[in-house]
C-alpha positions in Angstrom: -24.7 12.7 -22.1 -25.7 15.9 -20.5 -25.5 14.2 -17.1 -21.8 13.3 -17.8 -20.9 16.9 -18.8 -22.6 18.1 -15.6 -20.5 15.6 -13.7 -17.3 16.8 -15.4 -18.1 20.5 -14.5 -19.0 19.5 -10.9 -15.7 17.5 -10.7 -13.7 20.4 -12.0 -15.4 22.8 -9.5 -14.7 20.4 -6.6 -11.1 20.0 -7.7 -10.8 23.8 -7.7 -12.2 24.0 -4.2 -9.9 21.2 -3.0 -6.8 22.9 -4.4 -7.8 26.3 -3.1 -8.6 25.0 0.4 -5.3 23.2 0.8 -3.1 25.8 -0.9 -2.0 27.4 2.4 -0.2 24.3 3.5 2.5 24.2 0.7 5.7 23.8 2.7 4.4 20.6 4.3 5.1 20.3 8.0 2.9 18.1 10.1 2.6 20.7 12.9 1.4 23.3 10.4 -1.1 20.9 9.0 -2.5 20.0 12.4 -2.6 23.7 13.3 -4.4 24.6 10.2 -7.0 21.8 10.8 -7.5 23.0 14.4 -7.7 26.8 13.5 -9.7 26.4 10.3 -11.7 23.2 10.5 -14.4 24.4 8.1 -11.9 25.1 5.3 -10.3 21.6 5.8 -13.7 19.9 5.9 -14.8 21.8 2.8 -11.7 20.6 1.0 -12.2 17.0 2.2 -15.8 17.0 1.0 -14.8 18.5 -2.3 -12.2 15.8 -2.7 -14.8 13.1 -2.2 -17.4 14.5 -4.5 -14.8 15.4 -7.2 -13.3 12.0 -6.9 -16.7 10.4 -7.4 -17.5 12.6 -10.4 -14.2 12.5 -12.3 -13.3 8.9 -11.3 -16.6 7.7 -12.7 -16.0 9.5 -15.9 -12.6 8.0 -16.2 -14.1 4.6 -15.5 -16.7 5.1 -18.3 -13.9 6.2 -20.6 -12.0 3.0 -19.9 -15.0 0.9 -20.6 -15.6 2.9 -23.7 -12.1 2.2 -24.9 -12.6 -1.5 -24.5 -15.9 -1.4 -26.3 -14.4 0.7 -29.1 -11.6 -1.9 -29.4 -14.2 -4.6 -29.8 -15.9 -2.6 -32.7 -18.6 -0.5 -31.0 -18.4 2.9 -32.6 -21.1 4.6 -30.5 -18.8 5.2 -27.5 -16.7 8.0 -29.0 -18.3 10.7 -26.9 -17.4 8.9 -23.7 -13.8 8.6 -24.8 -13.6 12.3 -25.7 -15.2 13.2 -22.3 -12.6 11.1 -20.5 -9.8 12.8 -22.4 -11.3 16.1 -21.5 -11.4 15.1 -17.8 -7.7 14.3 -18.0 -7.1 17.7 -19.6 -9.0 19.4 -16.8 -6.1 18.5 -14.4 -3.9 20.7 -16.5 -6.2 23.6 -15.7 -5.9 23.0 -12.0 -2.1 22.4 -11.9 -1.1 26.1 -12.0 -3.1 26.7 -8.9 -1.3 24.0 -6.9 0.7 21.3 -8.5 0.9 18.8 -5.6 -2.8 19.3 -4.6 -3.8 18.6 -8.2 -1.6 15.5 -8.3 -3.2 14.2 -5.1 -6.7 14.9 -6.6 -5.7 13.2 -9.8 -4.3 10.1 -8.1 -7.4 9.8 -5.9 -9.7 10.2 -9.0 -7.7 7.6 -10.9 -7.7 5.1 -8.0 -11.4 5.5 -7.6 -11.9 5.0 -11.3 -9.8 1.9 -11.4 -11.4 0.4 -8.2 -14.9 0.8 -9.7 -14.0 -0.5 -13.1 -15.9 -3.5 -14.4 -15.5 -4.9 -17.8 -18.4 -4.8 -20.2 -18.8 -8.7 -19.9 -19.3 -8.3 -16.1 -22.4 -6.2 -16.6 -24.3 -9.0 -18.5 -25.8 -10.9 -15.6 -27.9 -13.8 -16.8 
């Protein structure tokens, strides 16, 4: 459980770094985006790496929350902390949204897509 809380904190920090690194490109024009990438490649690379690590951390927790909801629906009551942690991860996006709404939306969509792509039902994990 401590590992999952650590992943949530790392995901939140990576989301913060992603939002801050792309906040200078708010009125989106392709020329400005390319100019920003050419002039400040380190900042863009840091934002891209933060997106990938944050997507892995938060998306995995959202996936675990989805699996926990299915297990709770089937009667397993030991998965409540995973559900609470997934709801907390969803709430962390509200912390990032005042910093940059569209950057947070992009981060949230990528995390959600990764969580859905890596989703496997509890029956699939029992390989005999």
